[in-house]
N, C-alpha and C positions, 0 to 999 in steps of 0.2 A: 503495501499499498504507498502510497508519494504522499505529502502533502501536495494540496492542489495548485496548480504553476499559476494559476490566476490571483493567488493571493498573494497578500507583502510578506518580506522576510521580519523577522524579529527587529522591535526598536533598539539602538544602543543606551537608550537611556536607561537605567535599574538590569540591564544585561550582565549577567553574574554564573559565573561557575563554579561546584563547588566538588571536588572529586572526594570517593569515597577512601579513607586510608586502606593500604594494600599491605600495612605492617601490624606485628603483635607487639607488644611490649610488654615485658617483664620484670619487675622489681626482684632485684636479689636482696639478699640479707643485709650484702655490705653496704649497701645503699647504691650501686651500681644500678642498670638497667641493662637486661636481654632482648636483643631487638631482632627481630627476624621478617622476611617479606612471606604472607603466609596465600596471598594472592600475582595471579600476575596480570589479569583482567578485570578490572573493579568500574562501575558503574562513575557517574557524573550527574549531578542533577543541576538544571540548567532555567537561571529567571530569565522569563520572558513575556515581553507583551507585544502589543502588536496597537496600530490605529488601523478601521477599517472603515470604507464606507458601508454603506447600510447592506448593498450586495452582498459586499466581499462579506460585512458578519454576515450574512443566511448563509451564504455557498459556508464559512469557516465551522458554522452551529451544527449542518447537516453532515458535512465533514465528518464533527466529531460525535454526533448524535450516530449514525448512519453509516457510515465507513468504517468508524472504529469505535462501533459499537459502544457508547456513550465513553471512549477514551481509555477501554482496556487492549484494545489491540495496539502492537507494534507500528511505527511507521515509518518512513523514510522524509528526513528533512534539510534543508540548506542553512546549515550552521554555523557560525562565524566560531572560527578557535586559532590560535597561533598560528594554523599552517595554511589559513583561510578558511573562504564558504568551501565548504565540502557537508558531500551526503551523509546522514549521523541516522545511524539507526536508534528512533528516540519511541520514547509512549511518555501519556501523560501522567503525573503521578498522581493525580486528582482533577475535577469538572474544575474547567477557566474559572479566573471570574469575570464579573462582567457580563455581557457589554455595559459600558458606562459611556451615557451620552455628553461629550466633551465639547460638540461645535455643531452645528448645522451640518447635519449626516456624517457627521463623524465619530466613529467608538471606540472606545478603548477595552480592548480584552488582555489580562494576563493569564498566565501559567508558570506550575513548576513541569521541566519536560526531565524524564532520565533517560540518561542512554544507556547502550550495553557495555560501551567499551570508555576508554579516554581515547581521544583522537588526536595524537602523535606521530611523529616522524617513524615509518617503519622499515625494516630491511637494513637491518644493521645499525652498530657503532658508531653514529656519525659524529657523535659529540667528541669521542675521544679520537678518531682515527682523522675525518676531515672538518674541524670545527669551524670551519674558513668557508665550507661551502652552505655554512647553514646561517654564518652571519654578512655572505657577501655576495650573495647569490646575483648582483648585477652586473659584477667583477664576473663574476662567473660565466653568465650566461654572455657579455660580451665575448669572452675571449672564445667561448667556443663556438659564436659565430663568425668570429672575425676569422680563424684559426681554422677552425672546420666547417666550411657552411653548409657542405653538405650533407653532413652527418645533421 
């Protein structure tokens, strides 16, 4: 199931991501603590809000009620993360708040989404091996296009 293409993306105002901790911490008798990773894939909670027209709000509410069976099903939505906008599998934690009338024909809705996993760089240990590829992507892109334009 995909988030309808005609609906707006979430606003930046109030947009926040909270990650569930993948660690377990045990305090030892000496006062020190042992810490270990218990999970490799953890969910995130994303606080989102939208401003929609009357027609967009109608489509949104119908999508939530019918397509997602009152928000109980997983769906794919384009969400912004540090790696950019990407399609993320998520679901509503609970029913959305609103719609609240904020201007003529403008409605505000907000919700908390749960993602199945953190949306981070994959395929390797880029932070250790080649941090420059992450920190300076524009320079890397220019060099690739100038030195190997056919690639």
